N, C-alpha and C positions, 0 to 999 in steps of 0.2 A: 504493500500500500504506500509506503514511504517513497518508493521509486516513482509511482504514478503522481504522487503529490508534488515531488520535485520536478517532474516533467511538466505538470500543469503550471507550476510557478514559472518555469523557464518560458513556456509558451505565452503566458500572460505578460511577462517582461518584454518578450519580443514584440508582442502586439502593441504594448504601451510605447516602446521605442519607435515602432513604425508610425503610429499615429502622431507622436510628438514630432518626428521628422517631417511628416506630411504637412502638419500645421505650420511648422517653422518655415518650410519651403514656400508655402503660399504667402506667408507674411513677408518673407524676404523679397518676393517679387514686387511688393508694393513700396519697398524702401530703397531708393536709388543709392543713398549714401548714409553712413552713420555719422552722427555728430562726434567731434573729437572726445567730448566727455572728460572723464578723469584719467589719471595715470594707472596703468595696469602693469604690475610686475609679473613677468612671465615665469620666473623660476618657481615661486611659491604656488602659482596657479597650476603649473605642470605637475608639481609634486602632489598637490591635492587631488588632481585628476587621476594620476597613476595610483594613488592610494585607494580612490573610489573604485577603480577598475581592477583592483587586486584579485578578486575572484576569477578574472579571466586569465591572468598570467601566472599567479603564484602556484596554483595546483599543478601546472605543467612545467614547473621548474625554470620558467623564463626569468632572466635577470633584467633589471631596469637600471640604467646608468644615466646620471645627470651630469652634464658637462657645461656649466654656466660660469662665465668669468665673474670675479668679484666686482661689484659696483656696476653691473649691467643696467643700462638706462631702461626705464619703463616705456611701454608703448601707450598710445592714447586711443581711447575708444570705449566701447560698451563691454564691460567685463563679462556679463552674462553671455553675450553672443560669442565673444572670443573663447570663453570656456566651452561652449557647445562645439565650436569649430575644432579646437585642439583635442577635445574628448573623442571626436570621431577619428582623428589621426592616431591617437594612442590606442583606441579600441581596435582599429584595423591592424595596427602593429602587433597587437596581442593575438587577435583571432587568426591572422594569416601567417603567424610565426610557426616555427618548428618547436617541438618540445625541447626544453633545455636550451632554447635560443636566447637572444638578447634584444632588448629595446634600448636604443640610445637617444636621448634628447640632448642636443647640443646647440648652443646659441653663441652668436658673436655680434658685435656692433661694428657697423661700417657705413660711412658716408650718410649719416642721418637716418639709418635704418637698423632694425634688428633682424637678423636672419636666424631662424629656428629650424633645425633639421630634426625630423623624427625618422629614425632608421630602425628597420627590423632585419632579422636574419632568416626570413621565410623563403617561399618558393620563387618570389620575384614576379614581375609583370612583363609580358611580351612588349617589346618596344613599339610594335604596331598599335598597341592599345593605349599608349600614353595620352593621346589627345582625347580619347573617348571616355576614359574613366571618370572624368569630371562631368559627363553628360547626365542629365536627369534620368532616373529610372534605369541606369545602365549597370549591369553586373559584368565583370570580366568573363565569367563563364558560368554555366548553369550550376556547376558543382559548388560555386561560391554561394549562390542563392540558397541552395539546399543546406549548406553548412551553417550559414550565418543568418539567413532569413532577411526580412526587410524588403524595401522597395528599391534599393540601390540609390538612395538619395543622399547618403552621408557625405560623399566627396563633392557632390553638387552643392550641398548646403555649405560645406566648408569653404569652397571657392567663392561662393556668393558673399559669405561673411567677410572673408579676407579682402575681396575686391571692394566691398562696401566700406572697408577701413583704409581705402587707398593703398592696398597692399597687393601682393602677388603670390601665387603658389605654383610650384612645378614639381615634377617627379623624375627621378632617375632610378633605374632598376637593372638588375642582371639576373637572368634565370639561374635558380639554384643558390643564389648568394644573398638575396634580399632586396629591399626597396628603401629609398629615402624620399620623403616628402619635405620640400624646403619652402618655408613660409617667410616672406619678407613683409615687415610692418614698419611704418614710420615711427620714429622715436617721439614720445610725448613732448608737446610744446605747450608750455603754460600760456605763452603769448597767443598761440593759435587757438587754444581753448577759450581764452578770454575774448578773442575776436569773434569767434562763433557765437558765444553767449550774448555778445552785444549786437549781433545781427550783421556783423561785417565780415 
């Protein structure tokens, strides 16, 4: 009985995730850009998300590594939306990883932007699919849909959120070695935030 209860809970969680993604996707279509808002520190946010997703990676012996330089500048934007975007990336890095693999979150600051890499040691993504994986409702292969469930909206939502923050996301991958998603976000500017608040 406990097995069926567990399966029911997993199914309910998947359904809740799917509905949440669909609602978020619809809402994001109405928002062309996000206000600069407050300063968002990426390291504590990433650590919090990884801890929340621990049930996905810890039982499979996957290690999570954080490589953030001391004094990394914050980015500006909507903390809740950025959390959703990065959660999708970390979740994918866990779900599509190999047992006893590794997830690495590494950030650097360069020319007014923060670059955040989310790297896994999974099966990798065929190069021919790089442009399509960010499309709405797209799954790389049927087996991914069966394995993970959902509508294939995660990366589409992530890209929409990143671009709404005047950022950019791309992917590099090698079959059998893993995948890296790189997110670029502008560094938080207090002057810019004040200008937006004043309507300028």
